[in-house]
C-alpha positions as a printed Julia matrix, in Angstrom:
251×3 Matrix{Float64}:
 105.53  162.85  141.87
 104.84  160.61  138.86
 107.91  158.74  137.67
 107.7   159.08  133.89
 110.79  156.91  133.42
 109.28  153.99  135.29
 106.11  154.08  133.2
 108.14  154.47  130.0
 110.27  151.4   130.66
 107.3   149.33  131.84
 105.56  150.14  128.55
 108.69  149.36  126.53
 109.02  146.05  128.36
 105.43  145.19  127.43
 106.03  146.04  123.77
 109.2   143.95  123.53
 107.49  140.96  125.13
 104.48  141.31  122.84
 106.73  141.5   119.77
 108.81  138.55  121.05
 112.05  140.49  120.52
 114.9   138.65  122.28
 112.53  135.88  123.32
 114.78  133.16  121.92
 117.95  134.65  123.41
 118.43  135.3   127.12
 115.06  136.93  127.54
 114.02  140.21  129.11
 114.6   140.63  132.82
 115.02  143.52  135.22
 117.52  143.96  138.03
 116.73  143.66  141.71
 117.03  146.62  144.07
 120.08  144.94  145.6
 121.78  144.65  142.21
 121.2   148.32  141.47
 122.46  149.27  144.92
 125.62  147.27  144.25
 126.39  149.67  141.37
 125.59  152.76  143.43
 127.95  151.62  146.18
 130.78  151.85  143.65
 129.6   154.76  141.48
 127.31  156.88  143.64
 123.75  157.84  142.79
 122.66  156.76  139.31
 120.43  158.85  137.01
 116.78  157.93  137.47
 116.23  157.04  133.8
 119.14  154.59  133.88
 117.94  153.04  137.15
 114.48  152.46  135.69
 116.06  150.86  132.64
 117.94  148.48  134.93
 114.79  147.67  136.92
 112.72  146.91  133.86
 114.89  145.38  131.12
 118.54  145.89  132.06
 119.75  142.63  133.57
 120.54  140.54  130.46
 122.16  141.09  127.07
 119.35  142.07  124.68
 121.1   141.18  121.42
 118.17  141.77  119.06
 116.81  144.9   120.74
 120.18  146.64  120.9
 121.65  145.29  117.66
 124.5   143.43  119.39
 125.34  146.32  121.74
 125.8   145.01  125.27
 124.32  147.14  128.05
 123.53  144.33  130.47
 123.98  144.45  134.23
 125.21  140.85  134.06
 128.15  141.96  131.9
 129.02  145.26  133.6
 132.39  144.0   134.85
 133.48  143.23  131.3
 131.94  146.46  129.95
 133.81  148.55  132.49
 137.07  146.7   131.89
 136.84  147.26  128.15
 136.0   150.89  128.89
 139.28  151.24  130.81
 141.14  149.86  127.81
 139.45  152.38  125.52
 140.4   155.27  127.81
 143.98  154.05  127.92
 144.12  153.75  124.14
 142.77  157.27  123.79
 144.98  158.61  126.58
 141.94  160.3   128.1
 141.34  161.0   131.8
 137.86  161.95  132.97
 137.39  164.81  135.4
 133.68  164.3   136.07
 131.88  161.31  137.63
 130.84  158.97  134.85
 129.87  155.4   134.07
 130.52  153.27  130.99
 127.14  151.7   130.28
 127.74  149.67  127.12
 130.15  148.27  124.57
 129.57  146.93  121.09
 131.71  144.09  119.8
 134.89  145.54  121.27
 134.59  148.48  118.91
 133.2   151.37  120.94
 131.77  152.27  124.34
 128.91  154.47  125.48
 129.04  156.39  128.75
 126.96  158.79  130.81
 128.0   161.49  133.27
 126.52  161.0   136.72
 126.19  164.71  137.5
 123.82  165.52  134.65
 120.38  164.93  136.18
 117.75  162.24  135.74
 118.1   161.72  131.99
 121.68  162.51  130.94
 123.19  162.72  127.48
 125.02  159.66  126.21
 128.55  159.86  124.88
 130.34  157.52  122.49
 134.03  156.74  122.12
 135.65  154.2   119.8
 138.66  152.11  120.71
 140.83  153.52  117.97
 141.33  157.08  116.8
 143.65  159.15  114.63
 146.35  160.31  117.04
 147.62  162.84  114.51
 144.46  164.9   114.91
 145.26  165.5   118.59
 141.59  165.64  119.54
 139.54  163.66  122.03
 137.75  160.66  120.58
 134.62  161.37  122.59
 131.39  162.87  121.31
 127.7   163.13  122.14
 125.71  160.17  120.92
 122.21  161.18  122.01
 120.77  164.17  123.86
 119.35  161.91  126.58
 119.5   158.35  127.83
 115.9   157.72  126.81
 116.7   158.95  123.29
 119.28  156.17  123.1
 116.64  153.63  124.11
 114.13  155.03  121.61
 116.74  154.65  118.9
 117.23  151.0   119.83
 113.46  150.46  119.68
 113.12  152.08  116.27
 115.99  150.07  114.83
 114.75  146.79  116.32
 111.39  147.21  114.58
 113.21  147.51  111.27
 115.78  144.78  111.86
 113.85  142.07  113.68
 111.78  140.78  110.71
 115.02  140.09  108.82
 115.77  137.36  111.37
 112.7   135.35  110.38
 114.41  133.74  107.4
 117.35  132.4   109.4
 116.24  128.84  110.08
 118.32  125.85  111.14
 117.97  122.49  109.44
 116.57  121.11  112.67
 113.88  123.79  112.76
 112.97  123.03  109.14
 112.62  119.35  109.94
 110.41  120.06  112.93
 108.17  122.5   111.05
 108.46  123.24  107.32
 106.29  126.34  107.8
 108.41  127.88  110.56
 109.27  131.02  108.57
 105.67  131.56  107.58
 104.57  131.26  111.18
 107.11  133.86  112.27
 105.56  136.34  109.88
 102.1   135.43  111.16
 103.13  136.18  114.73
 104.84  139.44  113.78
 101.8   140.91  112.07
  99.43  139.79  114.78
 101.7   141.24  117.47
 102.09  144.54  115.62
  98.33  144.8   115.38
  97.99  144.05  119.07
 100.23  146.97  120.04
  98.49  149.31  117.6
  95.16  148.44  119.21
  96.63  148.98  122.68
  97.89  152.43  121.67
  94.48  153.36  120.27
  92.79  152.18  123.45
  95.08  153.66  126.11
  97.14  156.29  124.32
 100.2   157.62  126.1
  98.68  158.11  129.57
  99.91  161.75  129.44
 103.52  160.61  129.52
 105.74  162.45  127.04
 108.22  159.58  126.84
 105.5   157.04  126.12
 104.19  159.39  123.45
 107.63  159.32  121.83
 107.74  155.53  122.12
 104.32  155.21  120.5
 105.34  157.63  117.76
 108.36  155.44  116.93
 106.07  152.44  116.7
 103.4   154.15  114.63
 105.99  155.64  112.26
 106.89  152.05  111.46
 103.35  150.67  111.51
 101.24  153.26  109.72
 102.9   153.18  106.28
 102.02  149.48  106.18
  98.69  149.58  108.03
  96.44  149.09  105.01
  98.47  146.14  103.8
  98.59  144.59  107.26
  94.83  144.91  107.73
  94.15  143.47  104.29
  96.45  140.53  104.81
  95.12  139.82  108.28
  91.6   139.72  106.86
  92.72  137.53  103.96
  94.55  135.21  106.31
  91.29  133.68  107.48
  89.86  133.36  103.98
  92.75  131.9   101.97
  94.71  128.69  101.94
  97.74  128.85  104.29
 100.31  128.79  101.48
  98.71  131.61   99.49
  98.11  133.94  102.4
 101.58  133.66  103.94
 103.53  134.01  100.71
 101.48  137.07   99.86
 102.43  138.65  103.19
 106.09  138.0   102.69
 106.05  139.59   99.21
 103.88  142.6    99.95
 104.58  143.82  103.45
 107.51  146.06  104.41
 108.87  146.41  100.91
């Protein structure tokens, strides 16, 4: 049986590497079989989608991809400990097998139930809630684990270019055109993925189709501008072509 989750996360891994998202942080790395088994010894069988996430990109904290939300294997001890604190604050006891899979800046946690199949819903709970309402501070975040990942991908495409203008004084001294070069790489890398999608499509994988749709929804509104600027790049002076990109693209 074809493992659509494995192919989905392999493709996502390739896209993130091509786009250089989280390259300058800890980098993208998957977990070993032994590391995944160490979780299952404590929690029981993990949903297949979550296991494939761990195998492909789940070992380290992907700050840029997940917008500061920590879902890393390396930090699971801390994530689970903070999860216990959130449950205590909310005075909530779980009656089904579950796992806290992430936390974001000590504000909220995300969890999955382990008895919900290969691609379970994700649930979100914040640390603080209005006790006067007398309701559980726990609600569905996404209808599936892969929907959560697709949301991260969509948001990272929007957010990542904003990081290009954050440059240290040391970086400026080493290369006065560092910001311009970041834009150059971004547009070239976007074009590379678009060409890959046109060449290979989704390989009949519904999840990869969704991933490609997220990418193309971001890319297509700017395709004409990107193509024009890429063509102009080779025919204009460096200063003119880069400044034009920065002004015109993704407005």
